[in-house]
C-alpha positions in Angstrom: 45.1 -57.4 112.7 46.6 -60.7 113.5 44.5 -63.4 112.2 42.9 -65.5 114.9 43.7 -69.3 115.3 42.0 -72.2 117.0 43.2 -73.3 120.5 45.7 -76.1 120.4 44.9 -79.4 121.8 47.9 -80.4 123.6 49.0 -84.1 123.8 49.9 -85.6 127.2 53.2 -84.4 128.3 56.1 -86.3 130.1 58.4 -84.0 132.3 60.9 -86.7 132.8 62.9 -85.5 129.8 62.7 -81.7 130.4 66.4 -81.3 131.0 67.2 -82.9 127.8 64.4 -81.4 125.6 65.8 -79.6 122.5 64.6 -76.1 123.4 67.4 -74.5 121.4 66.4 -76.4 118.2 62.7 -76.9 118.4 62.5 -76.9 114.5 59.5 -74.3 114.6 58.5 -70.9 115.5 55.6 -69.0 117.2 53.1 -68.3 114.4 52.5 -64.6 115.1 55.2 -63.9 112.5 57.2 -65.7 110.0 61.0 -66.5 109.6 63.4 -66.8 106.6 66.9 -68.0 106.5 69.1 -66.5 103.6 72.3 -67.4 102.1 75.2 -64.9 101.7 73.7 -64.2 98.2 70.4 -63.4 99.7 68.7 -66.6 98.3 66.0 -68.1 100.5 67.1 -71.3 102.1 64.3 -72.0 104.8 60.9 -70.4 105.4 58.5 -71.1 108.2 55.4 -73.2 107.2 53.1 -70.3 108.0 54.5 -68.0 105.3 51.4 -68.3 103.0 49.3 -66.8 106.0 51.2 -63.7 106.0 52.5 -63.1 102.3 50.3 -65.6 100.3 53.4 -67.7 99.1 53.7 -71.3 99.9 57.0 -72.0 102.0 58.0 -74.8 99.8 57.7 -72.4 96.7 59.8 -69.8 98.2 62.9 -72.1 98.8 65.7 -71.2 96.5 64.1 -68.1 95.3 65.2 -64.5 95.9 64.0 -62.4 98.9 62.1 -60.2 96.5 60.1 -63.0 95.3 58.8 -63.5 98.9 58.3 -59.8 100.4 58.4 -57.8 97.1 61.3 -55.9 95.4 60.8 -52.5 97.5 60.9 -54.4 100.9 63.7 -56.8 99.6 65.7 -53.7 98.4 65.6 -51.9 101.8 66.5 -55.3 103.7 69.4 -56.2 101.2 71.0 -52.8 101.9 70.9 -53.4 105.7 71.9 -57.1 105.5 75.0 -56.3 103.1 76.1 -53.4 105.3 77.7 -56.1 107.8 76.0 -54.6 110.8 74.3 -57.9 111.7 75.9 -60.1 114.4 74.9 -62.9 116.7 72.3 -60.9 118.6 69.0 -60.0 116.8 69.0 -56.4 115.5 66.1 -54.3 114.5 66.7 -53.8 110.6 63.7 -51.8 109.4 59.9 -51.8 108.8 58.8 -52.9 105.6 55.6 -53.3 103.5 55.3 -56.7 101.6 53.9 -57.0 98.1 50.5 -57.8 99.6 50.4 -54.6 101.7 51.1 -55.9 105.1 53.6 -54.1 107.3 56.2 -56.0 109.2 59.0 -55.1 111.6 62.1 -57.1 110.6 64.7 -58.4 113.0 68.0 -60.0 111.7 70.9 -61.8 113.0 73.7 -64.3 111.8 73.9 -67.8 113.4 75.1 -71.2 112.1 76.2 -69.8 108.6 72.7 -68.3 107.9 71.2 -64.7 107.8 68.0 -65.1 109.9 65.3 -62.8 109.3 62.2 -62.6 111.4 59.0 -60.7 110.3 56.6 -59.4 113.0 53.3 -57.8 111.7 52.5 -54.3 112.9 49.8 -51.8 112.1 52.1 -48.9 111.4 53.8 -48.6 107.9 56.9 -46.7 109.4 59.7 -47.6 112.0 58.8 -47.7 115.5 58.7 -44.7 117.9 61.5 -45.3 120.5 61.2 -41.8 122.2 59.0 -43.2 124.9 62.0 -45.4 125.8 64.0 -42.5 127.1 61.1 -41.2 129.0 60.5 -44.7 130.6 64.2 -45.0 131.7 64.2 -41.3 132.8 61.1 -41.8 134.9 62.4 -44.9 136.5 65.9 -43.4 137.5 64.1 -40.5 139.0 62.1 -42.8 141.3 65.1 -44.5 142.6 68.0 -43.4 144.6 71.1 -45.0 146.3 69.4 -45.4 149.7 66.5 -47.6 148.5 66.7 -51.3 148.9 66.9 -54.0 146.2 63.3 -54.8 146.8 62.0 -51.3 146.5 63.8 -50.6 143.3 62.5 -53.9 141.9 58.9 -52.7 142.8 59.3 -49.5 140.8 60.7 -51.7 138.0 57.8 -54.2 138.1 55.4 -51.1 137.8 57.1 -49.5 135.0 57.0 -52.7 133.0 53.4 -53.3 133.6 52.5 -49.8 132.4 54.4 -50.2 129.2 53.2 -53.8 128.3 49.7 -53.7 129.7 50.3 -57.2 131.4 48.1 -58.0 134.2 50.8 -59.0 136.7 54.5 -58.4 136.7 56.9 -60.1 139.1 60.5 -59.7 139.9 62.2 -62.8 141.5 65.6 -63.8 142.4 67.0 -67.1 142.2 68.4 -68.5 145.4 71.5 -70.8 145.7 69.4 -73.8 145.2 67.8 -72.4 142.0 64.3 -71.5 143.6 62.8 -68.2 142.5 61.8 -65.9 145.3 59.2 -63.2 144.3 60.6 -60.1 145.9 58.4 -57.4 144.0 55.1 -57.5 142.2 52.8 -55.1 140.4 49.4 -56.4 139.3 46.0 -55.5 138.3 42.8 -56.2 140.5 41.7 -59.8 140.3 45.1 -61.3 139.6 46.5 -63.6 142.2 49.5 -62.4 144.2 52.6 -64.3 144.5 54.6 -61.8 146.4 57.0 -63.2 148.9 56.2 -66.8 147.6 58.7 -69.1 146.0 58.8 -71.1 142.6 60.7 -74.3 142.7 63.9 -74.7 140.7 62.3 -77.6 138.8 60.0 -74.9 137.1 63.0 -73.8 135.1 65.3 -76.6 134.0 69.1 -76.2 133.9 69.3 -75.7 130.0 66.4 -73.1 130.1 68.3 -71.1 132.7 71.4 -71.2 130.3 69.3 -69.9 127.5 67.9 -67.1 129.7 71.3 -66.0 130.2 72.0 -66.1 126.5 68.9 -64.5 125.2 67.8 -61.8 127.6 64.1 -61.4 126.5 61.5 -63.9 125.6 57.8 -63.3 124.5 55.0 -65.9 124.4 51.9 -64.2 122.9 49.5 -66.9 123.2 49.9 -70.1 125.1 47.6 -71.8 122.9 49.5 -71.3 119.7 50.1 -74.0 117.1 53.9 -73.9 116.2 54.9 -73.3 112.6 57.7 -75.7 111.5 60.7 -74.7 109.2 60.8 -76.0 105.8 63.1 -77.7 105.2 63.7 -78.9 108.8 67.5 -78.9 108.6 69.9 -76.1 108.4 71.3 -76.4 104.7 74.7 -75.3 106.0 75.1 -77.6 108.8 72.7 -80.5 108.0 71.2 -80.2 111.6 68.1 -78.6 113.1 68.3 -74.9 113.2 69.8 -73.1 116.7 67.1 -70.7 117.3 68.6 -69.5 120.5 68.5 -65.8 119.6 65.3 -65.9 117.6 62.4 -63.8 119.0 59.9 -66.1 117.4 61.5 -69.3 118.6 58.9 -71.7 119.6 59.0 -72.9 123.3 58.7 -76.3 125.1 55.1 -77.8 125.2 55.7 -78.5 128.8 56.1 -74.6 129.4 53.0 -74.0 127.6 50.9 -76.4 129.6 52.5 -74.8 132.8 51.2 -71.5 131.6 47.9 -72.7 130.8 47.6 -74.6 134.3 48.6 -71.2 135.9 45.8 -69.4 133.9 48.5 -67.3 131.9 47.8 -67.1 128.2 50.7 -64.7 127.4 54.0 -64.1 129.2 57.3 -62.3 128.8 60.6 -62.8 130.7 63.4 -60.4 131.0 66.6 -61.8 132.3 68.5 -59.9 135.0 72.1 -60.5 134.6 74.3 -59.5 137.6 78.1 -59.9 137.2 77.6 -62.2 134.3 75.3 -64.5 136.2 71.6 -65.2 135.9 70.5 -63.4 139.1 66.7 -63.5 138.5 63.9 -62.6 136.1 61.3 -59.8 135.5 58.3 -62.2 134.7 55.2 -60.8 133.1 51.8 -62.8 132.9 48.4 -62.0 131.3 45.2 -63.9 131.4 44.6 -63.4 127.7 46.8 -63.4 124.7 48.8 -60.3 124.5 50.7 -59.2 121.3 53.7 -56.9 122.2 55.6 -54.9 119.4 59.4 -54.8 119.3 59.8 -51.2 120.5 57.9 -52.0 123.8 60.0 -55.2 124.3 63.1 -53.2 123.7 62.1 -50.7 126.3 61.5 -53.6 128.9 64.8 -55.0 128.0 66.6 -51.7 128.6 64.8 -51.2 131.8 65.8 -54.7 132.9 69.5 -54.0 132.3 69.2 -50.8 134.4 67.6 -52.6 137.1 70.3 -55.2 137.0 73.0 -52.5 137.3 71.0 -51.0 140.3 71.0 -54.5 141.9 74.8 -54.9 141.3 75.7 -51.5 142.7 73.6 -52.1 145.9 74.9 -55.6 146.4 78.6 -54.5 145.8 78.1 -51.6 148.3 76.6 -54.0 150.9 79.2 -56.7 150.2 81.9 -54.0 150.6 80.6 -52.7 154.0 80.3 -56.2 155.2 83.8 -57.2 154.2 85.2 -54.1 155.8 83.7 -54.8 159.0 84.5 -58.4 159.0 88.2 -57.6 157.9 88.3 -54.9 160.8 87.5 -57.7 163.3 90.0 -60.1 161.7 92.9 -57.6 161.9 92.1 -56.8 165.7 92.0 -60.5 166.5 95.3 -61.2 164.8 96.8 -58.4 166.6 95.8 -59.9 169.9 96.9 -63.4 168.8 100.5 -62.2 168.2 101.0 -61.2 171.9 101.6 -64.3 173.5 103.6 -67.4 172.6 100.9 -70.0 172.5 98.4 -69.1 169.7 95.9 -71.7 170.9 95.9 -70.3 174.4 95.6 -66.7 172.9 92.6 -67.7 170.8 90.7 -68.6 173.9 91.1 -64.9 175.0 89.4 -63.6 171.9 86.5 -65.9 172.0 83.8 -63.0 171.8 85.4 -61.5 168.9 85.5 -64.9 167.2 81.8 -65.1 167.7 81.1 -61.8 166.2 83.5 -62.4 163.3 81.5 -65.3 162.0 78.0 -64.2 163.5 78.1 -67.5 165.3 76.1 -68.8 168.3 79.2 -70.9 169.4 82.9 -71.5 168.6 85.2 -74.2 169.6 89.1 -74.7 169.4 90.2 -78.4 169.1 93.9 -78.8 169.9 94.6 -82.6 169.6 92.5 -84.0 172.5 91.8 -80.7 174.1 88.7 -78.9 173.3 87.8 -75.3 174.2 84.3 -73.9 173.7 82.6 -70.7 174.0 78.9 -69.8 173.6 76.3 -72.3 172.6 78.1 -75.4 171.3 77.7 -79.2 171.2 79.7 -81.1 174.0 83.3 -81.9 173.8 82.7 -85.4 172.7 80.5 -84.5 169.9 83.0 -81.9 168.6 85.8 -84.4 168.8 83.9 -86.8 166.6 82.9 -84.2 164.2 86.5 -83.2 163.7 87.4 -86.7 163.1 84.7 -86.9 160.5 86.1 -83.8 158.9 89.6 -85.2 158.7 88.2 -88.5 157.3 86.3 -86.4 154.6 89.5 -84.6 153.6 88.4 -81.1 154.8 91.5 -80.7 156.7 93.3 -78.5 154.3 90.5 -76.1 153.5 87.8 -74.0 154.9 84.5 -76.3 155.3 81.1 -74.6 155.5 77.5 -75.7 155.3 74.2 -74.5 156.7 72.6 -77.9 156.7 75.1 -80.0 158.6 72.5 -82.8 159.3 72.2 -83.4 155.6 76.0 -84.2 155.2 77.3 -85.4 158.7 75.5 -88.8 159.8 75.4 -87.6 163.4 74.3 -84.1 162.5 70.8 -84.5 163.8 71.8 -84.9 167.3 73.5 -81.4 167.2 70.9 -79.9 165.0 69.6 -77.4 167.8 73.0 -75.4 168.2 74.9 -76.6 165.2 72.8 -76.8 162.1 75.4 -74.5 160.4 79.2 -75.2 160.5 82.2 -73.2 159.4 85.4 -75.0 160.1 89.1 -74.7 159.4 92.3 -76.5 160.3 94.9 -74.2 161.8 97.8 -76.7 161.7 99.6 -78.4 158.8 101.0 -80.9 161.2 98.6 -81.4 164.4 94.9 -81.8 164.6 94.1 -78.3 165.4 90.8 -77.0 164.3 88.7 -73.8 164.6 84.9 -74.3 164.5 82.0 -71.9 164.4 78.4 -73.2 165.0 75.1 -71.6 163.9 71.8 -72.7 165.5 68.8 -74.0 163.7 66.5 -71.6 162.3 63.0 -73.2 162.0 61.2 -71.2 159.2 58.2 -71.4 156.9 58.6 -71.1 153.2 55.4 -70.2 151.0 55.5 -72.0 147.7 53.3 -71.1 144.7 51.9 -74.6 144.6 53.3 -77.8 146.2 56.7 -78.4 144.7 56.5 -82.1 145.6 53.3 -82.7 143.9 54.7 -84.2 140.9 56.7 -86.7 142.9 53.6 -87.5 144.8 51.6 -88.3 141.7 54.3 -90.5 140.5 54.6 -92.4 143.7 50.8 -92.8 144.1 50.5 -94.3 140.8 47.7 -91.7 139.8 49.6 -90.6 136.7 51.7 -92.8 134.4 53.7 -89.6 133.3 55.1 -86.6 135.1 53.1 -83.4 134.0 53.2 -79.8 135.1 51.5 -79.2 138.3 48.0 -77.9 138.1 47.7 -76.0 141.3 49.5 -72.9 142.1 47.6 -72.2 145.4 49.9 -71.2 148.3 51.5 -74.2 150.0 53.5 -73.8 153.0 56.5 -75.9 154.0 58.2 -75.8 157.6 62.0 -76.1 157.1 64.1 -77.8 159.8 67.8 -78.5 160.3 68.9 -75.2 158.6 70.9 -72.3 159.8 71.3 -68.9 158.5 73.7 -69.2 155.4 77.3 -68.1 155.6 78.1 -65.0 153.6 80.6 -65.3 150.9 82.6 -62.8 152.5 82.8 -64.7 155.8 84.0 -67.9 153.9 86.5 -65.9 151.9 87.9 -64.1 154.8 88.0 -67.1 157.0 90.4 -68.6 154.5 92.5 -65.5 154.8 92.2 -65.7 158.6 93.4 -69.5 158.4 96.4 -68.4 156.0 97.3 -65.5 158.6 97.1 -68.0 161.6 99.4 -70.5 159.7 101.7 -67.6 159.0 101.8 -66.6 162.6 102.4 -70.2 163.6 105.1 -70.2 161.0 106.7 -67.1 162.2 106.7 -68.4 165.8 108.4 -71.5 164.7 111.1 -69.5 163.0 111.4 -67.4 166.0 111.8 -70.4 168.2 114.4 -71.8 165.7 116.3 -68.4 166.0 116.0 -68.4 169.7 117.4 -72.0 169.8 120.2 -70.9 167.5 120.7 -67.9 169.7 120.6 -70.0 173.0 123.2 -72.4 171.3 125.6 -69.5 170.7 125.2 -68.2 174.1 125.9 -71.6 175.5 129.1 -71.6 173.5 130.0 -68.2 174.7 129.1 -69.2 178.3 131.4 -72.2 177.9 134.0 -70.0 176.6 133.4 -67.6 179.4 133.6 -70.4 181.9 136.9 -71.5 180.4 138.3 -67.9 180.4 137.3 -67.4 184.1 138.8 -70.8 185.0 141.9 -70.6 183.0 142.8 -67.2 181.4 141.5 -65.0 184.2 142.9 -67.5 186.9 146.5 -67.3 185.3 147.1 -63.7 186.1 145.5 -64.1 189.5 147.9 -67.0 190.3 150.8 -64.9 189.1 149.6 -62.1 191.5 149.3 -64.5 194.4 152.7 -66.3 193.7 154.7 -63.2 193.3 153.0 -61.6 196.4 154.1 -64.7 198.3 157.6 -64.3 197.0 157.6 -60.7 197.8 156.4 -61.4 201.5 159.2 -64.1 201.8 161.8 -61.6 200.7 160.7 -58.8 203.0 164.0 -59.0 205.0 166.2 -59.3 202.0 168.1 -56.3 200.7 168.0 -57.4 197.1 165.8 -54.5 195.8 166.2 -55.6 192.2 164.5 -58.9 192.8 161.8 -57.2 194.8 161.3 -54.7 192.0 160.8 -57.6 189.4 158.0 -59.2 191.6 156.2 -55.9 191.8 156.5 -55.5 188.2 155.0 -58.9 187.5 152.3 -58.4 190.0 151.3 -55.2 188.2 151.3 -56.8 184.7 149.3 -59.5 185.9 146.9 -57.3 187.5 146.6 -55.2 184.3 146.1 -58.3 182.0 143.3 -59.6 184.5 141.7 -55.9 184.3 141.8 -55.9 180.5 140.2 -59.5 180.5 137.4 -58.2 182.6 136.9 -55.1 180.5 136.8 -57.1 177.3 134.3 -59.5 178.9 132.1 -56.7 179.8 132.4 -55.0 176.3 131.4 -58.2 174.7 128.5 -58.7 177.0 127.3 -55.1 176.3 127.6 -55.6 172.5 124.5 -57.9 172.5 122.2 -55.6 174.5 123.0 -52.1 173.3 120.6 -50.6 170.7 122.0 -49.5 167.4 121.8 -46.0 166.5 122.6 -45.7 162.8 123.6 -42.5 161.1 125.5 -41.6 158.2 129.3 -42.3 158.8 132.3 -41.1 156.8 134.5 -44.3 156.9 137.7 -42.4 155.9 137.3 -40.1 158.8 136.6 -43.0 161.1 139.6 -44.9 160.1 141.8 -41.9 160.5 140.5 -41.6 164.1 141.3 -45.2 164.7 145.0 -44.8 163.5 145.2 -41.8 165.6 144.2 -43.6 168.7 146.8 -46.3 168.0 149.6 -43.8 167.9 151.0 -45.0 171.4 151.2 -48.6 169.9 152.8 -47.5 166.7 155.3 -44.9 168.1 158.8 -45.7 167.0 157.5 -48.3 164.4 158.1 -48.1 160.6 154.5 -48.5 159.3 153.3 -47.8 155.8 149.6 -46.9 155.8 148.1 -47.4 152.4 144.5 -45.9 152.7 142.0 -45.8 149.7 139.1 -43.3 149.6 136.3 -44.9 151.6 132.5 -44.3 151.2 130.0 -42.8 153.5 127.5 -45.7 155.0 124.8 -45.8 157.4 125.8 -47.5 160.6 126.2 -47.0 164.4 129.4 -44.9 164.6 130.4 -45.8 168.0 130.0 -49.7 167.5 131.7 -49.5 164.2 134.6 -47.4 165.5 135.1 -50.2 168.0 135.1 -53.0 165.3 137.7 -51.1 163.1 139.8 -50.2 165.9 140.1 -53.9 166.9 141.0 -54.9 163.3 143.6 -52.1 162.9 145.0 -52.9 166.4 145.4 -56.6 165.4 147.2 -55.6 162.3 149.6 -53.4 164.2 150.2 -56.2 166.7 150.8 -58.9 164.3 153.3 -56.9 162.1 155.4 -56.1 165.2 158.2 -58.2 163.6 158.1 -56.5 160.2 160.1 -53.6 159.1 158.6 -51.9 157.3 155.0 -53.0 158.3 152.4 -52.6 155.6 148.7 -52.1 156.5 146.4 -51.4 153.7 142.5 -50.3 154.0 140.2 -50.3 151.0 136.5 -51.0 150.0 134.2 -52.1 147.3 130.5 -51.9 146.7 127.7 -54.0 145.1 124.0 -53.6 144.9 123.5 -55.1 148.3 126.6 -54.4 150.5 129.6 -52.2 151.1 132.6 -54.4 151.9 135.9 -53.2 153.8 139.2 -55.0 153.7 142.2 -54.5 156.1 145.2 -56.3 155.0 148.7 -56.7 156.6 152.1 -58.3 155.9 152.3 -59.7 159.4 152.5 -63.2 161.0 149.2 -64.5 159.4 147.6 -67.6 160.7 146.8 -71.3 159.6 143.7 -71.3 157.4 142.9 -74.8 158.9 141.8 -73.0 162.0 139.8 -70.1 160.4 136.6 -71.3 161.8 137.9 -70.5 165.3 139.1 -67.0 164.5 136.1 -64.9 165.5 135.1 -67.1 168.5 135.1 -65.8 172.0 138.5 -66.2 173.6 139.9 -68.1 170.7 143.7 -67.3 170.0 145.6 -68.8 167.1 149.0 -67.7 168.4 150.8 -68.2 171.8 150.3 -65.7 174.5 154.1 -65.5 174.7 154.4 -64.5 171.1 151.3 -62.1 170.9 149.5 -60.6 173.9 145.6 -60.6 173.9 142.4 -61.8 175.4 140.8 -63.5 172.3 137.7 -61.3 172.6 138.5 -58.6 170.0 137.4 -60.4 167.0 134.4 -61.8 168.5 133.5 -58.3 169.1 134.1 -57.3 165.7 131.8 -60.2 164.5 129.0 -59.4 166.8 129.1 -55.7 165.8 128.9 -56.5 162.0 126.1 -59.2 162.5 124.2 -56.7 164.5 124.2 -54.4 161.3 123.2 -57.4 159.2 126.6 -57.9 157.8 129.2 -60.8 157.8 132.9 -61.1 158.6 135.6 -63.3 157.2 139.3 -63.6 156.8 142.0 -65.0 154.5 145.7 -65.7 155.3 149.0 -67.2 154.2 150.9 -68.2 157.4 154.0 -65.9 157.7 152.9 -63.7 154.9 150.2 -61.6 156.4 146.3 -61.7 156.6 143.3 -59.7 155.2 140.2 -59.2 157.4 137.0 -58.2 155.7 133.4 -57.2 156.8 130.4 -56.2 154.9 127.6 -53.6 155.9 124.2 -53.6 154.0 123.6 -50.6 151.9 119.9 -50.8 153.0 120.2 -51.3 156.7 117.5 -53.5 158.1 117.1 -52.7 161.8 
């Protein structure tokens, strides 16, 4: 039996220093067991002051001695073997159940911390190790009662019942911390006569920040008797560090006097908390209460801790499944909206066409688009003037480059009260890096009532009224209802995250549109230049042969009575040649025009055969000429064979034309490849051209030689460039005037069409 002790007489408490209270280094332990700290040589460095109560040896007398001097040689020998096996870590580990020299039995927990071996001895009735077999039955029974279809609340209810059956505590609650740190009781199992807290909330102030951090580190905490008198450590400082001992992981660690008073005010004399860690964060607690002191041996605590871990995994899997389903649905809507937004040129105007989808995307009551001074709204929204002022405030606060969200706009925005009815919640984002363009979603106010386990504001009230000089734990836990105003439904994390993705996608669409407009402007500029050249050709090049036709026709008419047939024959020949030239000019113009409209139909092309075909087609032009063709083997590429045939034919035709005064004429064709392109070269030993004018070479109707010297319309090389560019390649040329020229073009190996 554990010796009884007199109830403590607590001193007046001050809550104003709760957050700075040294709860990890209390300097004492709960007295239902004793604690020893050992050196690496197993010498006792510290002992709890209640050592004599359990083993009959004064704490001061034990310091510096061997462990065997405190617990007996048999117990020390068994513990030494476990401690020296290096199994101990930072988390408490069950070592053994030993019997001390005075015949008392103890479960021993051990861990390493701050350079010490910390051993905790908890008295038990049995002489042997605990029986953990019921742990497997407990977990098995719990798992049988749950399935994947059950809600978090129902699974938590099963867990609360199982823990109460194991521990014998009168009331077991499972509660979750909300984003403000308040605890919401979602499940409860209790004996008759215990007050129910199901559905109620405990304010965040009940558990200070440092206490939450400790819950995350040490997953289970037991207080057997709220009236205990703490047993200080002797000496009070850790001999290794010179500071008070960090007892964060010690099962016997003494707790805050404030919390003990809190328990007494609540009518709870014993409590146990099991931390529920979900994705590395403190999600909530399993909180156990009993109206009378309640010892709980290590094996039952272990069973509850394991059950808490299983419950946390169940919670995580259900939250993950729910979150995934929600994200998939929101993403599906986002993709559908983006598809519609790409159909028109004006994104802002397009967004007005998907207003219903925008509402469903954010589960909002109203949506607004602000484009500079223009405001488009849909659903239940504030008026345009109020929205404009809100956007100005967002800009002023620096929220233009991110997603802004709140479900309590009136607590942040000075004019938020006026729009509380339909805009208590706001999700907003900028959709332009340059202009004042915003997309805003509004959620209406949801007036609701919260049931608190006692008035959470009572401590403040007492201090303001002057009835208490010090803040103290509240004395009433009776249900207290509070009506909440100015708050909307909270924004889901997935909604906020996917809104950020939506914003990036919209900015991407806008950027793509800007690039398309730039390309269109470039294309229009090119078309204008071609149109100017076309106009020049019509006014000059095409007019010249037509003037010849008219002039020689007039001469022919005037000579109608003449018998000089030779002169008349010359007039007719000139008329024919001018008409042929005009026809060729028109044909080339049509060919060039079609080149920009016809679709490419790429297939695998044998370039050696294509070049041979072009040479064969030029046979009439080369008849009687002394031309040496130097043809290297050419690769197979992917391209449009008809277009490419026209380009190569133009280049070879030019080579034949500009070598007309060479004997022999030499025309060479070869290729080379790199990782990106296949490059083809056609070189000749002809007239060449002045490199100062190379930039004009591939222009429409551009000629670098006189018509009298070399016939041509000036469209052939422009066609070559357009064909190659349609394939994603480029064209260029090099020459030494009078010594020939080399024309080159590239075709990408991975054709991007």
